[in-house]
N, C-alpha and C positions, 0 to 999 in steps of 0.2 A: 643193649646199646646205651651207653652212659655218656652222653655228651652235654656240654654246657655252652650257653651263649649268654653274653651280657647285654646284648642289645634288645630293645623292646620289640616284640613281635606284634604285628597288627592282628587283632583278634576278630574272628568271624562272628556273625550274628549267632546268639546262642538260642537254645530252645527252652521255653517256659515249662516249669514243673507245675503239677497241680497243687503243690504245697507252697507256691509262690517263689521257689528258688529257681536256679537256672542250671542247665547242663550243656556241656560242650557237645557239638555234633561229633558223631563217630561214623566213618565211612569206610567200608571194606571193599577193596578191589580185588577180584579174582581173575586169573588168567591162565588158561590151559597152555602148559609149555609145548612149543612146536607142535601144535595141535594135529595137524595133518599127518606128520611123521609119527607122533605117538600112537594115532589110530592105526596106522599101517603096521606099527610094531606089535600092536595087540594081535592083529590078524596073522602077522607072520613074525614070530619071536626071533627068527633067524637075522632079522634087520638090526637087532640090539647091537649097540656099540659100533655100528658101521655108518659111514657117511651116507646120508639118504637125502635125496633132492626131489621135491615134488613140484611139478609145473607143466608147461606146455612141451610136448614132445617133438614138435616141429622145428625146423631150422631156425625160425624167427619166434619161438615160444619164449616164454618168460618164467623165472623161478617164482613159485608162489610161497614156498617156505622150505627150509632145509634144517637138518639136525645140527646140533652143536659140533659134531665131528666134521661136518662139511664146512662149517663156518670158519674153522681153523685154517682152511685153505683159501679164504677170502670170498667164499660164496655167500651171497645174501639175497633176500626176497627182492622182487622187482628187476633182478639182474637178467640180461639176456641168457637163455639156456645154453646157446653156443659158447659163451664165455665160461659158464659154469662147468661145462664138459671139459674146457681146457684147463681150468684151474684145479678140478678135481675129477679126473677121468676114472678113478676107481670107485666112485660113488655109485650107489644104486639109484637109478632114475625111475620115477613113478609118475604116470599121467594124471593121477587124482581121481577120486570118486566122491563127488559132492553129496550124493545121496547117503553113502556110508557115513561121512563126516557129520551130516546133518542129523542122523539118527543118534550118534553119540553126543552131539550138541544138545539135542532135546532130552536126552537121558540126564545130562548134568543139570540142565535147567530145571527138570522135574525134581531132582534132589534138593536144589536151592529153594524152589517154590515151596517145597514141603516143610522147610525149616525157617525160612527168612521172613521177617515182618514186612519189609518193603525191599523189593530188588528191581534192578533195571538191566536188561540184557542189551548191551551196546553192539555186539557183533557175535559171530558164530562161537567165539571162544572167550569172551569177556563178559563179566558181570560186575555191577556195583549193588552193594547192599547197605542200607542205612540201618545201622544198629544202635542209634542214639538211645541212651537210657539203659542199655543192657547191662552195664556195670552194676546198676542198682540191684539186679536179680541174679546174674550169673558170672558176669565178667566178659568184657568184649573180646579180649585176646583169647580166652579159653574157648568162647563160643566159636570165634573164627577158626581156631586150630581144630576143634572137633568137627566143624563143618567140612574143613579141607580134608581131614582123615576119612570122613564119610564118603566124600566124592571119590577119593582115590580107591577106597575099598570097593565101592559099588560100581565104578566105571572102569577101574584098571588104569586110568589116565593120570599122569603127573600133573600138578597144578600148583601155582604160586599165588601168594597174596600179599597185599600191602594194607596196613591198617593205620589210619590217621583221622585228621578232623575234616578233610574235604577230599573231593575226587582227584584233584591234581596231585596232591602229596601222596595219597594212597596209590595212584597209578605208577608214579615215579618209584615208590618204595617196592612195588611189585617188580618192576624192572631190575631193581637192585637186588631183590631177593632170588631172582632166577639163577640157575635152574632149579625147580622143585623145592622151593624154600618159602619162608614167611618172614615178614619184617613189620614191626610196629614203630611208628614215629610219633612220640608224644609231643603235645603242644610245645613245651619248653625246649625241645630239641629239633624243632623244624629248621631253623636257620643253619645250625651247625650240621644238619643233614644234607640240606640243599646246596649250601655255598660252595663245597669242593667239586660239585658235579658239573659236567660239560653243560654249556648252554643248550646244547642239542637235546638234552633230556627232557626239556620242558615241552609238553604237548602244544601244538600250534607252531613250533619253530621248524619250518621246512628247510630245504637245502638252500634256497636263496636267502632267507632270513639269516640262517646260520652263517652263511659266507659274508653277508653284509655286517653282521655283528663281529665276526672274526676280523674283518678289514678295519673295524673300529677299535681293535685291541681287546675285545671282549671274549673271553674263552670260557669262563665258568659262570654259574648262576649268581655266585657271590659278587663278581664283577658287574654283572648286569643290574643287580639289586642296589648297587651304590650309585647308579646314575639317576639324577633327578627326573621325575615323571615328565616335566616340561621338555627336557632334552629328548627323552624317548619319543614323546608325541611328535616332535619335530622331525625326528630321524625315521620313525616307523608308522606314524599315524595312529588311528584308533586302534588298530590291531596290536601295535607295539604296546599300548597301554595295558591291554588284556594280557599280553605275554609278561610284562612288567609286574602286574598283580600276582600272577602265577609264581613268578620268581620271588616274590615277597611272601608266598605261602597263603595268598588270598584266593579263594574260589567259593563263591556262594551258590554255585550250581546245584540245584536239588536232585536227589535220586528220583527218577521219574518212574512210577510203577509200570511194570511191563505188561503188555497185552499182545498176544500173538495175533498178528494181522493175517488174515486168511488170503486175501486177494486185493488186487488193484484193477479197477476197470473204468472204461469210459464208453459212452454211447452217444450217437448223434442221430437226430431225427431230422430229415429233410423237409423243408417247407413245402416242396413240391416232389412228389415221388419221381424217382429217376432210375434210368438204365445206362447212364453214362459212366462207363468203366473207368475212364481217366479220372473223373471226379470222385468216384467211389474209392479208388485206390489212393488219390490224394488225401482224402479225409482219413482213411485207415493209417497212412503214413503220419499224419499230424498226431493222431491218437497214440501211435506207437512211440513217437519221440517224446511226448509229454509223459507217458506212463513209464518209459525207460528212465527219463530224467528223475521222476519220483522214486523209482527203484534206487538209483544211485545216490539220490539225496538221503534216503533212509538206510543206505548201506545194506540193500536187500538184492537178492537174485530171484529170478523166477525159474521154475522147472516145468511149468505147464501153460500153454497158450490156448485161448478159446476165442473163436470168432462167432459172432451172432449176426443173423440176417432176419429182418422182418419185412415180408412182402407187403404189397399195397393192400392185399386182402387180409392183413394181420396174421397170415400164417408165419410162424416163427421157427427157424432152425438154427441149431448151434452145432459146432464141431470143435474138438479140442485135440491137442497133440502134446505128448510129453517130450521135453527137449533137455539137452544138457544144460545145467544151471548157468544163467548169464543175465546181464543187464545191458547188453550192447544193442543199439538200434539195429544195425545191419543184420545181425542174426535174427532179432525178434521180427523185423519187417519182412525178411524173407519167409520166415514161418507163416506169419500172418497172410502173406500173399498166397502162399502154397495152399493154406487152409481155405481161403476165400474162393480161389479157382476151383477147388473140389466141391465147396458147399453151394456155390451159386450156379445151380443147374437148370433153374426154371426159366431163366431169361425173361422175366417179367419185372415190372417196376418195383423198386425197393423203397420202403418207407424209413427204415431204420437199420443202421449197422453198429456193431459194438465190438470191443476187444477187451478181454479179461486176462490178467496174468495171476496166476495162483500157484500153489506149492511153494510159497515164499520161504527162503531162508535168509538168515542174517549173514552178512559178509562185506568186508571192505573191497575195495577195487581190486586188490591182489587176488581175491578168491575167484574172480571170473576171467582170469587170463591164462587158463590152462592151455587154450588153443588160439590165443590171440597175440598180436605182436605189441611191443612196447610203444611203437608209433601209434597204433590204434588206441591203446590205453591213454596216451598223452593227448591225442585229439579229443576224445571224449571229456577228458579233464579240463581242457581249455574250453570246450563248448559249455560245459556245466558251470564253469567259473563265470562266463559271460552271462549266463541265465541267472545266476544267483546274485549278480551285481546289478543287472538291468532289467530283470524280470523274466519269467518263464517264456514269454513270447518274443524275446529280444533276437532269437535267431533260430531259423529252421532250415532244413534242406529244401532245395528248390523243388523237389518232387512233392512236398507237402504243402507248398504254397498255392 
């Protein structure tokens, strides 16, 4: 890619070297292509080159992901499955297997962890790696290329990467490199790379922001970059400034070292031991709502639910249940209630109750809608938006109050 730009590019903070010099940041973004579909094709090679759609199989189910062959018919993720079947009736429809996908996700993460200096796993199929300074010893692009080759060889899965000086540009570069490709964007080529692209390519630009910008006559990143930040702030607020920075190639977000979280849990000790079932279930509901919100905030799903009871004599019992991966309150709460009803059999005063979600896997909201409706997904999205803006305790279901 030999592109040139005469305009000055805002430079990111640099990293100090031991010899007193400076070096530019280098961030690699890796994204497994149509991950669920690719895993299904590994298991069943007959699916190669056929349109494949993974998602909820019910009439009100939603598409989680689809192959490039299916996309040619207008199918895309988060689309109602009913519409996908109308657009591409010849496709192979698969309900999805999160445990299978999680195993392959962990395999890829293990390959990266074995080779990368600092990496961050942001979802079940995406990783960022900080390889700043690698050019002094090996060469950043060569290292990234060989890592990609190793992942494809050891996992059998196609994967694309983008390489540049920050997360935003690297992620956009990955999208442009797909399917199954690689793209490096050097500092001096950032503007000439970004400017022709649709404004919708910038992370953080959702459907509403995209439509607003289009109504303002802005269609490309280059168009948006030319607008003064003061005007952007007036039109889009603080969030608009962050988008404007990304359009200018500015992103100082660090690569956060990844640590696998094993579980999320909450416990409640009553001031006075109780046998009030209504109160007990109300407390359980409040804990489930908070934990489910934490799951969605961290883009995680749980595959195992545990309920804990400690009686007034300190005798403690737990029971767990394996479930289909989810982060939805209504599914988790029903599971918690079912476990509690089986576990609470002594009918004596309770001192403490607790809930734990374990067997966590990374995943965006699209990953937990195999059997849920678009309306339910939108509802939880709205509730989470309120909590993030006004606090975790801003809104609860009546049953948990």
